[in-house]
N, C-alpha and C positions, 0 to 999 in steps of 0.2 A: 788534360783539359776537361774540366767537369762540364757535363751536359745537364741542364736543369729542366724543370717542368715547362719552361717557356720555349720549348723547341720551335724553330722555324721550319716551314715546309721543306726547305732544301736540306736541312739536317736530317729530318725524318726520312726523306725519300732516298738519299744516297749516302747516308752516314757510314760508320765504321763497322767492321766485323764484331762479333759478339765477345763476351768476356773471356772465354777460354783462349782466344787467339790474341788478346791484347798485348802481353809482353813480347811475343814473337813479332807481331806486326810492327810494334814501335821500335824494336831494336833492329830489324832487318832493313836492308837498303830499300828505299821507295823507288818503284819503277813507274815512270810516267806512262799513262795511257791515253795521252792527248790524241795520238793518231790511231784510229781504230784499225782492227785487223780485218781484212777481207773486203769484197766489193760491196757496193751499196749506194745507189741513187745520188751520187756525188757527195757522200758523207765527208770523204777526206777533203775534197776541194772546198766545200762549204766550211768545214772546220778551219782549214788553213786560212781562208780569206777572213773568217771572223776573227781569228787570232791576230792576223795582220792589222785589221782595222782597230781591234782592241789595243794592241801595242802602239799604234799610231796615235790613238786618242790619249793614252796614258802619257806618251811622250810629250804630248802638247799641253799637259797640265801645268808643267812648270815653266813653259815658254813664256817669254815676254809678249805682250800684246794687249789688246783691249780686254776689259773685263768680260764682255759678252762672249768673246772667243774662248777664254779659259772655261767659262761656265758651260759653253757648248761642248768642249772637250770632256769635261767632267760628266755631263749628261750622256754623251756618246759612250764613254767608257762603261758607265753604269748599265746603260740599255744593252750594250753588247755583252758585257761580262757576266751578268746574272744568267741570262739564258744559256750562255756557253758553259758556264760552271754547272748549271742544273742538268744540261743534256749530256755533257762530256766531262764528268768529274775526274780530275787526275788523282792517282793513288796517293801522292804526297799530301793532298788536301784531306783525303779520308783519314790519313794518319793524324793530322792535327786536330780533326774532330773526334778522335777515338776516345772512348771512355769505357772503363770496365763495368759500368752499370747499365749500358744500353742493351737493347735487343740484338738478335742476330741479324746481320745484313748479308754476310758472305763468309766463306771459309777458304781463304787462298792457300791453305797448307795441305789440302787433302788429295793432291794429285789431279788428274784430268777429268774430274767429276763436276757436274753441273746440277743444281736442283731446279726442276721446272715446276712452277706453281701456277694454278689456275683460280682466280678469284670469282666470286659471285655464282658459284654452282649451287644447285643443279638446274638444268633446263631441259625439258623433254625433247627438244629439237637439237640444240647445239651440243649438249653434252655427249650424246651418243656419236655425233660427228667427230668430236675431239677424241673420244675413246677409240674410234676406228682408226684414226691417224696414228695414235700412240701404239696401238697394237700392230699397225703395219710396219712400224719402224722400231718395234721392241724397245719402247721408251716408257719409264715409269714417271709418275708425276704425283703431286700433292694438290688435292682439290680442296679449296677453302669454300666451305659450304655455308649458305644462308639457311638457318633452320626453318624459316617460314616456307622454304621451297620444298620441304621433306614430303608433305602430304601429297599423295598421288604419285610420288617418285621414288617410293621405297625400293622398288625393284631396281631402279637405276643406281641408287646408292650401293645396293648390294653388289651390283655388277662392277662398280668402280673398286670396291674392296676385294672382290673375287679375282679381279684382273691384276692384283698386286699393287694397286695405287694406294695412296693414303688420303684419308679425309682429315680436315682441320677445321677450326672454328673461325667463322667470319661474322659472327654476331647473328641475331635473329633475322635481320633485314638490311638492306643496302642503305644504311644511315651512317653519317659521320659520328664515329664514336667520341671524338673530342667536343662534340656539341652536347653531350650528355654530362650530367653531374657524375661524380665518382660512384655514388650509390646506384644511379640508373645504369651506368656502364657495367658495373659489377654484377648486377642482377640480369642484365641482358645476356652477358656471356655465360652466366651460370645456367640460364634457361636453355640457351643454344646448345652449350656443352652437354647438358643432360640428354637432350633429344638426339644429338649425334652419336653419343656413346652406345645407343642401341645397335649401331652398325660396325663399331670397332673402336680402337683406341683413338683418343683425340689428344694429341701431344702439343699442338701448336696453335696460336691464336694470331690473326692478323686483323687489327681494328680497321673499320671502314674509314677511308679517307687518308690513311698513311700517317696521320699525326699520332704522337703518343705523349704521355707524361709519366712521372713516377707512380701515380696512383693506378694508371692503366697497367703498368708492368706488374705492380703488386697484385692487382686483381686477377691477372692472368695466372700468377703463381698460385693464388689462393684457390682458384677454381680449376686447377689441374691442367696447366699449359705453360708454354713459354712463348713470349711474344717474339715474332719474327717478321721482318719487313723484306728487303730485297735489294739487289744492286743493279738489275737491268730492267728498266721500265720502257718498253718500245712505244709508249704514247698511244696505245690502242684505244684509250678512252676519247681521243681527240682526232685521230687521223684514220679515215675510213678506207685504208688501202692495205690489202693483205701483202702486196708486193713491198711497200714501205716497211711494214712490220717485219717481214722476213729478212729484208736487207739490214735493218737495224739489229736484229738478232745476229746476223752474220758478222756485223761489224763491231758489235760491242760485247759479245759473250766470250769469257775467259774461264779457265779453270777456277772453280770455287765459287762461281757466281750463282746467285739466286734470281731466276727470271720470274717476272710478275706479268701474266697475261690474264684476260678476262673471258668468262663464260657469259651466257645470256643470249636472248633472241637475236640481236644483231651482232654484237661484238663476238660472241662465241663462234659463230660461222666463220667470221674473219680470222679468229685465232686458229681454227682448224686448217683454213686454207694457208695461213702463214706458216704454220708448223709443217704442213705437207712440203712446202717449198724449202724451209730452212733446216729441218732435222737431217736429211740425208747429207747435206754439205757440212753441217756442224759435226756430224759423227765421222765424216771423212777427215776432219781435222784432228781426230782422236779424242773427242769429247764423249764422255759417257754420261747419260742422263739418269738421275736417281731421285728418289723421294727426299724430302727435308731430313727425315731420320737417317736415310742413307748417306746424306752429306754431313750432317752435324752430329749424328748420334742421338740417342734418346736423351731428352732433358732429365735432369734429376728429379723434378717435381712435376708429377701429373697423377691424376687420381687413381689410375690403374695400378700405380706402384704403392698406394697407401693401404 
């Protein structure tokens, strides 16, 4: 199934694994993940009730009755179905959306490993808090850095790399990459990449906002990176509860997933709190946390290889 430049948000946020895993993913049996694993603030119950309501609405679409009732059923199915699919996408749907030309979303084939990624770094208050939690639990992560945050935080970036973590490109500032022209986006990631390479290799790019198109993928390749998104988004941009975030991680994290959390003055401290709660329990399940390169391997195309 071809994925074009007109990606919808839902496709960008929870689309398929990347190209190297396409043949295996397509040919292997699809395992539904509708019911999450582990405890969490009623996730299972909410999900089950939502599915039941969705099925009831769909069942009523073809039923006889007044036109207004059939339209109400259709509206109910849409209103319930879209949030459900966006929050709890089943693996078979990811398979239908799969395409050999898309960025990395996950690698379900690499054993009990998970890549933890942190967007919108660095911040002089929250980043050290996140680093302390990662060190306490012997966890490695990939920090997607806004290059405009480098000035005054050079020592903090050096600490990230020295601790065995990985830095990656998240553009110059917290802006929506899809709102830029192709030329503007290409120049933006070129500048940010050059600034970040002072501190180490920069192999990965995640555009602001989670949307992408073919031009953005090509720009990433041109400027020495591989575009990567993720498969577990704990809604930390919208829900100010570290307990919710922790329980979401416990419910939705599986081997091969790429987790996306956020740094920054407010969200970053919640991220640290959520990780402090979730990491010990996730590790008890046998999951091992690595950088993106540890999960996916080094991409073939980045500047340090040229």
